[in-house]
mmCIF file of the C-alpha atoms, coordinates in Angstrom:
data_MODEL
# 
_entry.id   MODEL 
# 
loop_
_atom_site.group_PDB 
_atom_site.id 
_atom_site.type_symbol 
_atom_site.label_atom_id 
_atom_site.label_alt_id 
_atom_site.label_comp_id 
_atom_site.label_asym_id 
_atom_site.label_entity_id 
_atom_site.label_seq_id 
_atom_site.pdbx_PDB_ins_code 
_atom_site.Cartn_x 
_atom_site.Cartn_y 
_atom_site.Cartn_z 
_atom_site.occupancy 
_atom_site.B_iso_or_equiv 
_atom_site.pdbx_formal_charge 
_atom_site.auth_seq_id 
_atom_site.auth_comp_id 
_atom_site.auth_asym_id 
_atom_site.auth_atom_id 
_atom_site.pdbx_PDB_model_num 
ATOM 1   C CA . MET A 1 1   ? 110.365 74.683 106.586 1.00 0.00 ? 1   MET A CA 1 
ATOM 2   C CA . TYR A 1 2   ? 107.339 76.118 108.405 1.00 0.00 ? 2   TYR A CA 1 
ATOM 3   C CA . ASP A 1 3   ? 106.141 75.738 111.953 1.00 0.00 ? 3   ASP A CA 1 
ATOM 4   C CA . GLU A 1 4   ? 103.064 77.214 113.614 1.00 0.00 ? 4   GLU A CA 1 
ATOM 5   C CA . LYS A 1 5   ? 104.828 80.383 114.753 1.00 0.00 ? 5   LYS A CA 1 
ATOM 6   C CA . LYS A 1 6   ? 106.272 81.120 111.287 1.00 0.00 ? 6   LYS A CA 1 
ATOM 7   C CA . VAL A 1 7   ? 102.941 80.491 109.580 1.00 0.00 ? 7   VAL A CA 1 
ATOM 8   C CA . LYS A 1 8   ? 101.179 82.784 112.046 1.00 0.00 ? 8   LYS A CA 1 
ATOM 9   C CA . MET A 1 9   ? 103.709 85.579 111.439 1.00 0.00 ? 9   MET A CA 1 
ATOM 10  C CA . LEU A 1 10  ? 103.560 85.050 107.674 1.00 0.00 ? 10  LEU A CA 1 
ATOM 11  C CA . THR A 1 11  ? 99.772  85.178 107.507 1.00 0.00 ? 11  THR A CA 1 
ATOM 12  C CA . ILE A 1 12  ? 99.606  88.235 109.736 1.00 0.00 ? 12  ILE A CA 1 
ATOM 13  C CA . TRP A 1 13  ? 102.013 89.960 107.357 1.00 0.00 ? 13  TRP A CA 1 
ATOM 14  C CA . LEU A 1 14  ? 100.563 88.714 104.035 1.00 0.00 ? 14  LEU A CA 1 
ATOM 15  C CA . ILE A 1 15  ? 96.870  88.802 104.903 1.00 0.00 ? 15  ILE A CA 1 
ATOM 16  C CA . GLU A 1 16  ? 96.183  91.000 107.906 1.00 0.00 ? 16  GLU A CA 1 
ATOM 17  C CA . GLY A 1 17  ? 98.927  93.564 107.478 1.00 0.00 ? 17  GLY A CA 1 
ATOM 18  C CA . SER A 1 18  ? 99.020  94.414 103.793 1.00 0.00 ? 18  SER A CA 1 
ATOM 19  C CA . ARG A 1 19  ? 96.846  96.251 101.284 1.00 0.00 ? 19  ARG A CA 1 
ATOM 20  C CA . GLY A 1 20  ? 96.407  93.097 99.221  1.00 0.00 ? 20  GLY A CA 1 
ATOM 21  C CA . GLY A 1 21  ? 95.482  90.973 102.207 1.00 0.00 ? 21  GLY A CA 1 
ATOM 22  C CA . LYS A 1 22  ? 91.777  90.775 101.448 1.00 0.00 ? 22  LYS A CA 1 
ATOM 23  C CA . THR A 1 23  ? 92.441  89.643 97.874  1.00 0.00 ? 23  THR A CA 1 
ATOM 24  C CA . ARG A 1 24  ? 94.954  87.047 99.062  1.00 0.00 ? 24  ARG A CA 1 
ATOM 25  C CA . ALA A 1 25  ? 92.461  85.816 101.645 1.00 0.00 ? 25  ALA A CA 1 
ATOM 26  C CA . ARG A 1 26  ? 89.782  85.420 98.979  1.00 0.00 ? 26  ARG A CA 1 
ATOM 27  C CA . ILE A 1 27  ? 92.206  83.541 96.716  1.00 0.00 ? 27  ILE A CA 1 
ATOM 28  C CA . LEU A 1 28  ? 93.188  81.163 99.516  1.00 0.00 ? 28  LEU A CA 1 
ATOM 29  C CA . MET A 1 29  ? 89.537  80.515 100.370 1.00 0.00 ? 29  MET A CA 1 
ATOM 30  C CA . ALA A 1 30  ? 88.749  79.801 96.716  1.00 0.00 ? 30  ALA A CA 1 
ATOM 31  C CA . LEU A 1 31  ? 91.694  77.413 96.409  1.00 0.00 ? 31  LEU A CA 1 
ATOM 32  C CA . LYS A 1 32  ? 90.670  75.639 99.592  1.00 0.00 ? 32  LYS A CA 1 
ATOM 33  C CA . LYS A 1 33  ? 87.406  74.742 97.836  1.00 0.00 ? 33  LYS A CA 1 
ATOM 34  C CA . SER A 1 34  ? 89.040  73.600 94.585  1.00 0.00 ? 34  SER A CA 1 
ATOM 35  C CA . PRO A 1 35  ? 92.158  74.091 92.451  1.00 0.00 ? 35  PRO A CA 1 
ATOM 36  C CA . ALA A 1 36  ? 91.848  76.790 89.793  1.00 0.00 ? 36  ALA A CA 1 
ATOM 37  C CA . ASN A 1 37  ? 93.967  78.604 87.240  1.00 0.00 ? 37  ASN A CA 1 
ATOM 38  C CA . PRO A 1 38  ? 94.344  82.404 87.293  1.00 0.00 ? 38  PRO A CA 1 
ATOM 39  C CA . HIS A 1 39  ? 91.622  82.946 84.676  1.00 0.00 ? 39  HIS A CA 1 
ATOM 40  C CA . GLN A 1 40  ? 89.137  80.825 86.634  1.00 0.00 ? 40  GLN A CA 1 
ATOM 41  C CA . LEU A 1 41  ? 89.997  82.646 89.862  1.00 0.00 ? 41  LEU A CA 1 
ATOM 42  C CA . ALA A 1 42  ? 89.592  86.042 88.173  1.00 0.00 ? 42  ALA A CA 1 
ATOM 43  C CA . LYS A 1 43  ? 86.116  85.073 86.953  1.00 0.00 ? 43  LYS A CA 1 
ATOM 44  C CA . ARG A 1 44  ? 85.099  83.473 90.253  1.00 0.00 ? 44  ARG A CA 1 
ATOM 45  C CA . LEU A 1 45  ? 86.278  86.422 92.351  1.00 0.00 ? 45  LEU A CA 1 
ATOM 46  C CA . GLY A 1 46  ? 85.333  89.184 89.914  1.00 0.00 ? 46  GLY A CA 1 
ATOM 47  C CA . LEU A 1 47  ? 88.870  90.540 89.772  1.00 0.00 ? 47  LEU A CA 1 
ATOM 48  C CA . ASN A 1 48  ? 91.337  91.461 87.047  1.00 0.00 ? 48  ASN A CA 1 
ATOM 49  C CA . TYR A 1 49  ? 93.515  88.604 85.727  1.00 0.00 ? 49  TYR A CA 1 
ATOM 50  C CA . ARG A 1 50  ? 96.726  90.573 86.381  1.00 0.00 ? 50  ARG A CA 1 
ATOM 51  C CA . THR A 1 51  ? 95.677  91.231 89.958  1.00 0.00 ? 51  THR A CA 1 
ATOM 52  C CA . ILE A 1 52  ? 95.151  87.508 90.484  1.00 0.00 ? 52  ILE A CA 1 
ATOM 53  C CA . THR A 1 53  ? 98.488  86.548 88.909  1.00 0.00 ? 53  THR A CA 1 
ATOM 54  C CA . HIS A 1 54  ? 100.306 89.097 91.071  1.00 0.00 ? 54  HIS A CA 1 
ATOM 55  C CA . HIS A 1 55  ? 98.800  87.772 94.290  1.00 0.00 ? 55  HIS A CA 1 
ATOM 56  C CA . LEU A 1 56  ? 99.309  84.136 93.260  1.00 0.00 ? 56  LEU A CA 1 
ATOM 57  C CA . LYS A 1 57  ? 103.001 84.898 92.726  1.00 0.00 ? 57  LYS A CA 1 
ATOM 58  C CA . VAL A 1 58  ? 103.260 86.460 96.184  1.00 0.00 ? 58  VAL A CA 1 
ATOM 59  C CA . LEU A 1 59  ? 101.489 83.473 97.764  1.00 0.00 ? 59  LEU A CA 1 
ATOM 60  C CA . GLU A 1 60  ? 103.621 81.021 95.768  1.00 0.00 ? 60  GLU A CA 1 
ATOM 61  C CA . ASP A 1 61  ? 106.864 82.821 96.667  1.00 0.00 ? 61  ASP A CA 1 
ATOM 62  C CA . HIS A 1 62  ? 105.939 82.441 100.335 1.00 0.00 ? 62  HIS A CA 1 
ATOM 63  C CA . GLY A 1 63  ? 104.997 78.779 100.063 1.00 0.00 ? 63  GLY A CA 1 
ATOM 64  C CA . LEU A 1 64  ? 101.234 79.006 100.577 1.00 0.00 ? 64  LEU A CA 1 
ATOM 65  C CA . VAL A 1 65  ? 100.128 77.946 97.088  1.00 0.00 ? 65  VAL A CA 1 
ATOM 66  C CA . ARG A 1 66  ? 101.669 75.859 94.333  1.00 0.00 ? 66  ARG A CA 1 
ATOM 67  C CA . ARG A 1 67  ? 101.045 75.118 90.682  1.00 0.00 ? 67  ARG A CA 1 
ATOM 68  C CA . ILE A 1 68  ? 99.868  71.619 89.933  1.00 0.00 ? 68  ILE A CA 1 
ATOM 69  C CA . HIS A 1 69  ? 102.139 71.592 86.847  1.00 0.00 ? 69  HIS A CA 1 
ATOM 70  C CA . ASN A 1 70  ? 104.190 74.194 84.977  1.00 0.00 ? 70  ASN A CA 1 
ATOM 71  C CA . SER A 1 71  ? 102.314 74.532 81.707  1.00 0.00 ? 71  SER A CA 1 
ATOM 72  C CA . TYR A 1 72  ? 100.390 77.606 80.591  1.00 0.00 ? 72  TYR A CA 1 
ATOM 73  C CA . GLY A 1 73  ? 97.051  77.877 82.378  1.00 0.00 ? 73  GLY A CA 1 
ATOM 74  C CA . ALA A 1 74  ? 98.093  75.427 85.072  1.00 0.00 ? 74  ALA A CA 1 
ATOM 75  C CA . PRO A 1 75  ? 95.812  75.320 88.094  1.00 0.00 ? 75  PRO A CA 1 
ATOM 76  C CA . TYR A 1 76  ? 96.983  76.358 91.524  1.00 0.00 ? 76  TYR A CA 1 
ATOM 77  C CA . THR A 1 77  ? 96.211  74.640 94.780  1.00 0.00 ? 77  THR A CA 1 
ATOM 78  C CA . LEU A 1 78  ? 97.116  75.140 98.423  1.00 0.00 ? 78  LEU A CA 1 
ATOM 79  C CA . SER A 1 79  ? 100.597 73.978 99.333  1.00 0.00 ? 79  SER A CA 1 
ATOM 80  C CA . GLU A 1 80  ? 101.175 71.149 101.788 1.00 0.00 ? 80  GLU A CA 1 
ATOM 81  C CA . ALA A 1 81  ? 102.182 73.711 104.415 1.00 0.00 ? 81  ALA A CA 1 
ATOM 82  C CA . ALA A 1 82  ? 98.967  75.690 103.874 1.00 0.00 ? 82  ALA A CA 1 
ATOM 83  C CA . GLU A 1 83  ? 96.899  72.520 104.200 1.00 0.00 ? 83  GLU A CA 1 
ATOM 84  C CA . LYS A 1 84  ? 98.777  71.481 107.334 1.00 0.00 ? 84  LYS A CA 1 
ATOM 85  C CA . TYR A 1 85  ? 98.375  74.876 109.032 1.00 0.00 ? 85  TYR A CA 1 
ATOM 86  C CA . TRP A 1 86  ? 94.991  75.801 107.555 1.00 0.00 ? 86  TRP A CA 1 
ATOM 87  C CA . LYS A 1 87  ? 93.409  76.596 110.944 1.00 0.00 ? 87  LYS A CA 1 
ATOM 88  C CA . ILE A 1 88  ? 96.070  79.250 111.599 1.00 0.00 ? 88  ILE A CA 1 
ATOM 89  C CA . ILE A 1 89  ? 95.718  80.705 108.100 1.00 0.00 ? 89  ILE A CA 1 
ATOM 90  C CA . GLU A 1 90  ? 91.930  80.641 108.372 1.00 0.00 ? 90  GLU A CA 1 
ATOM 91  C CA . GLN A 1 91  ? 92.065  82.765 111.538 1.00 0.00 ? 91  GLN A CA 1 
ATOM 92  C CA . SER A 1 92  ? 93.818  85.553 109.613 1.00 0.00 ? 92  SER A CA 1 
ATOM 93  C CA . ILE A 1 93  ? 91.454  85.136 106.673 1.00 0.00 ? 93  ILE A CA 1 
ATOM 94  C CA . CYS A 1 94  ? 88.411  85.468 108.923 1.00 0.00 ? 94  CYS A CA 1 
ATOM 95  C CA . LYS A 1 95  ? 89.817  88.601 110.577 1.00 0.00 ? 95  LYS A CA 1 
ATOM 96  C CA . VAL A 1 96  ? 90.111  90.225 107.166 1.00 0.00 ? 96  VAL A CA 1 
ATOM 97  C CA . LEU A 1 97  ? 86.999  88.877 105.444 1.00 0.00 ? 97  LEU A CA 1 
ATOM 98  C CA . GLY A 1 98  ? 84.602  88.948 108.380 1.00 0.00 ? 98  GLY A CA 1 
ATOM 99  C CA . ASP A 1 99  ? 81.179  87.716 107.210 1.00 0.00 ? 99  ASP A CA 1 
ATOM 100 C CA . GLU A 1 100 ? 82.634  86.370 103.928 1.00 0.00 ? 100 GLU A CA 1 
ATOM 101 C CA . CYS A 1 101 ? 84.646  83.794 105.848 1.00 0.00 ? 101 CYS A CA 1 
# 
């Protein structure tokens, strides 16, 4: 489904080129460290729960994160594609987050 070029274009659009890019970058970095549900991410990142759920949906719709199971409060993790192309994704994250990266 994804190749390096598509992942690069996707991350430029979702992370570098949008207003929510910094939040998405922080979510991806947090999920790289460990799976978490939206409530845990909201607490960890100091953001509103609804903000987190919105950005998780965007990332899930574009194949960068996935739910571990479909029950309420299910944790999210990076998708296989995100793991495979992490170096490309990380480049966009570091452009947006700078010293936080």
